[in-house]
N, C-alpha and C positions, 0 to 999 in steps of 0.2 A: 496379482498383477494390479498396478495402480491404474485407476481410470484415466483416460486421456482427456485433457480439457477440450471442451467444444471449440470449434474454430472461432477465432476472434473476428467477428464481422466488423464492418466499418462503423464509425460512431453515428448514431442516429442524431440528426440535427433538424432544427426548425428551419423556416424559410430564410432566416437571417444567418444561418450557419452556426448558431449557438447550440451546443449539445443539449438535447432534451433531458431535463430533469437531473442532470449530473450533480448540481449543487445540493439539492434536497436528498438525493440518494447518498451523497458523500456524508452528509450530517447523520443520516440514519445508520449508515455503515460504521461511522465513528462510534456511535453508542453501542452497537453490537460488538465492535472490537473492544470497547471498554469492559464489557461483560466477559468476553473471552480472556482478556488480560487478567481480570480479577480472578477468574477460575485458575489461571496459570500461577497466580501469586500464592494460592493456598498451599500447594505442595512445596513450592520453592521456599516459602516462609517457614513451613514446618521443618524442612531440612536445614535451613540456615539457622533457625532457632536452636535446633538440636546440636548443630555443630558449634554454635556460640556457647551453649551451655556446657558441652563437653570440653571445650577449650578454656573454660573458666573466664569467658569474655574476651579472650585475645582476638577472636575472629569477628567480634561485634562491629568494628568499623567497616568491615567488608560487606556487611549485610546491606547497608544503604547503597553502596556502589552496585552490588549485584541486583538489588531490587530495581534500581534505575535502568539497568541494562535489559530487564525483561521486556518492556514494551518496545524498546529499540530492536531487540533481537526478533520479537514477534513480527513487527512490520518489515524489517529488512529481509528476513529469510522468506517470508511469504510473498512479498512483492517481487523478489528476485527468483522465486520458484516458478514451476511450470504454469501455474494459473495466473501469475502476475497480479495477484490480488490477495488481500487479507480475507479472513472468513466473512467479515462484514461486507466487504466489497463484493465478494462472490455471491453472497445472499442478495445483494442489491443489483446484481448483473453488471458490475463495473469491472474494469481492468486498468492497470497502470501500464503505460507504454512509454518508451523512450521517445523523444521528439522525432527521431528518425523512423518511428513506426514499429520498431522491434521491442522485444522484451527488455526491461531495464536490467542493468548489471547489478551485482551485489553492491558495488560501490555507489551507484546511483540510488539504490534502495536505502542504503545506510545513510547517505547524505540527506535523502528525503526524510527519513525518520528522525535523525538527529536534529536537523533544522526545524522540523515540525514541533518536536517537544521542547527544544531549547528556546526558539523564538516565540513559540506559543506561550510558554510559561513567563517569558519576559514581557511580551506585549499584551498579554491577556487575550490571546487568540485574534488580535487585530490583523494578524498576517493573512487570515482567511478572507478578509475584505478585498484583498488584491484581486480575487476571483471575480469580483463584480466589475472590474475595470478592463477585462479582456474577453475576447470572443470565445476562447477555448475554455474559459472558466478555470484557468490555472491559478493556484494559490502561490504565495511567495516561495514556499518550500518546493513546489513543482518547478518553478523557474530556476531555483538554485541547483536542483538535482537534474534538470534537463528531462523532466517527465511530464506526462499529461494523463489525466484520468478520463477514460472514455467509457461509453456504454459498450458492453461486451457484444450485444447483438444490435443490429440496426441495418438501415438500408442505404446509407450514403457512404462515400469514401471517407477514410480517416483524414483529418485536417492536414496531417504531416506526411501522408504518403501511403502506399500499399504495403501489405505484408510481403516479406521476402519469401523466396521458395523454401528456405530453411525452416521458416515458421510454418509454412504450409505442411511440410513434412512432419514437424514436431506436433502440430495440433491435429492433423488428420491421418498421419501415417502414410499418406499418398504422395509419392515423389513427383507425380505429374499434376498435382493440384494447381 
């Protein structure tokens, strides 16, 4: 049986309403995720290299496409999953939420990941500077996907609202939470 994620508390914020430490935690989580993705690349690259070799190079063009999809799939599937966070975000006690306060959909997670990697590679990660211009510390890809990254535990309300009863049931198993 899979462990049930802990309840998502409201986002801890300082006196000005700015989420405590989210920016620093996001940077550290990103580097943890880079290591996780690198570990995922090893078996994928081995399988793809073997397939390319056995096909006498016919499958070689697909290698680049599939390798580009690995980080997108990693972020999309984990952000849309029950924890609403990548492994790095989970280690840093962060969660990704829809601006309505719920768990992001797979579409939102995919938009978030695709725009992060696409715009990040084009702008040289300048897109993350947008987070310095707004109180919720949302990056450009967060705005485009309709998501916000919050501290998983904390003492104040979420900026965008309270959890729904469906989320209470999902996270705690208690229908009366």
